[in-house]
C-alpha positions as CSV (number, residue, x, y, z in Angstrom):
1,M,7.6,-10.8,-20.1
2,A,11.2,-11.9,-19.6
3,P,13.6,-11.3,-22.5
4,E,14.2,-15.1,-23.1
5,V,10.5,-15.7,-23.5
6,I,10.2,-12.9,-26.0
7,R,13.1,-14.5,-27.9
8,G,11.1,-17.8,-28.0
9,G,12.8,-19.5,-25.1
10,A,11.2,-21.4,-22.3
11,A,10.1,-19.7,-19.1
12,D,11.5,-20.9,-15.8
13,Q,12.0,-19.6,-12.3
14,R,14.5,-17.0,-13.6
15,S,11.7,-15.6,-15.8
16,D,9.5,-15.3,-12.8
17,L,12.3,-13.5,-10.9
18,F,12.7,-11.1,-13.7
19,A,8.9,-10.3,-13.5
20,L,9.3,-9.9,-9.7
21,G,12.1,-7.4,-10.3
22,L,9.9,-5.4,-12.7
23,T,7.1,-5.5,-10.2
24,I,9.3,-4.2,-7.3
25,R,10.7,-1.5,-9.6
26,Y,7.1,-0.5,-10.5
27,A,6.1,-0.5,-6.8
28,L,9.0,1.8,-6.0
29,T,8.4,4.3,-8.9
30,G,4.9,3.9,-10.2
31,A,6.4,3.9,-13.7
32,D,7.0,1.2,-16.2
33,A,10.6,0.1,-16.7
34,V,10.3,0.6,-20.5
35,S,8.3,3.4,-22.1
36,E,7.5,2.2,-25.6
37,S,4.2,3.0,-27.2
38,T,4.0,0.0,-29.5
39,L,4.1,-3.7,-28.8
40,V,7.0,-4.3,-31.2
41,G,9.0,-1.4,-29.6
42,L,8.3,-2.7,-26.2
43,M,9.4,-6.2,-27.1
44,L,12.6,-5.0,-28.8
45,A,13.5,-2.8,-25.8
46,M,12.9,-5.7,-23.4
47,V,15.4,-7.9,-25.2
48,S,18.1,-5.2,-25.9
49,E,18.1,-2.4,-23.4
50,P,19.1,-3.0,-19.8
51,I,16.5,-2.2,-17.2
52,S,17.5,0.9,-15.3
53,L,17.3,1.0,-11.6
54,P,14.7,3.3,-10.1
55,D,15.7,6.8,-9.2
56,V,14.7,6.4,-5.5
57,P,16.8,6.0,-2.4
58,L,17.9,2.4,-2.1
59,S,20.5,0.7,0.0
60,E,23.5,-0.5,-2.1
61,S,22.7,-4.1,-1.3
62,F,19.1,-3.8,-2.4
63,A,20.0,-1.9,-5.6
64,T,22.4,-4.7,-6.4
65,F,19.7,-7.3,-5.7
66,L,17.2,-5.5,-7.8
67,G,19.7,-5.3,-10.7
68,W,20.3,-9.0,-10.3
69,L,16.6,-9.7,-10.7
70,V,16.2,-7.6,-13.9
71,A,19.3,-8.8,-15.7
72,L,18.6,-9.3,-19.4
73,E,20.3,-12.7,-19.5
74,P,18.8,-15.5,-17.5
75,S,22.2,-16.8,-16.5
76,S,22.9,-13.5,-14.8
77,R,19.8,-13.8,-12.5
78,P,19.2,-15.9,-9.5
79,S,18.7,-19.5,-10.6
80,T,15.9,-20.2,-8.2
81,A,13.5,-18.4,-5.9
82,S,15.4,-20.0,-3.0
83,A,18.6,-18.4,-4.2
84,A,17.0,-15.0,-4.4
85,L,15.5,-15.5,-0.9
86,R,19.0,-16.5,0.5
87,A,20.3,-13.3,-1.0
88,V,17.6,-11.2,0.7
89,E,18.2,-13.0,4.0
90,A,22.0,-12.3,3.7
91,M,21.4,-8.6,2.8
92,E,22.7,-6.1,5.2
93,I,19.7,-4.2,6.2
94,S,20.3,-0.5,6.3
95,R,17.4,1.8,6.6
96,V,17.2,4.4,3.8
97,V,14.8,7.1,4.8
98,P,14.1,9.9,2.4
99,R,14.2,13.4,4.0
100,R,10.8,14.7,4.8
101,P,10.1,18.1,3.2
102,R,9.9,20.8,5.8
103,A,6.6,22.5,6.5
104,P,6.5,26.0,5.1
105,R,7.0,28.7,7.6
106,V,4.1,30.9,8.2
107,A,4.8,34.6,8.8
108,R,3.4,35.8,12.0
109,S,1.4,38.9,12.0
110,A,2.3,41.6,14.5
């Protein structure tokens, strides 16, 4: 739930884009953005603590975009889904490929 909705405000496209940002973050990490065990703690954290970017390899432009989506203040997010789409279309695509772990070396017997 977007911070403005928790505060009793109306939901709009920016609230949906916040939810999209959280969904993308979860897809990248498999972890919730906020780790509170109670509903009250979760709601308090969602309105007061900035959402951290995931600790995974991201291009700078995508990290900036994701941070824009999960901004706590609606005025700091894209105003419409079309604005968010334009930002994605304008994004410089750079492939970030994590290094593959090397296969363990097997000792050869003589």
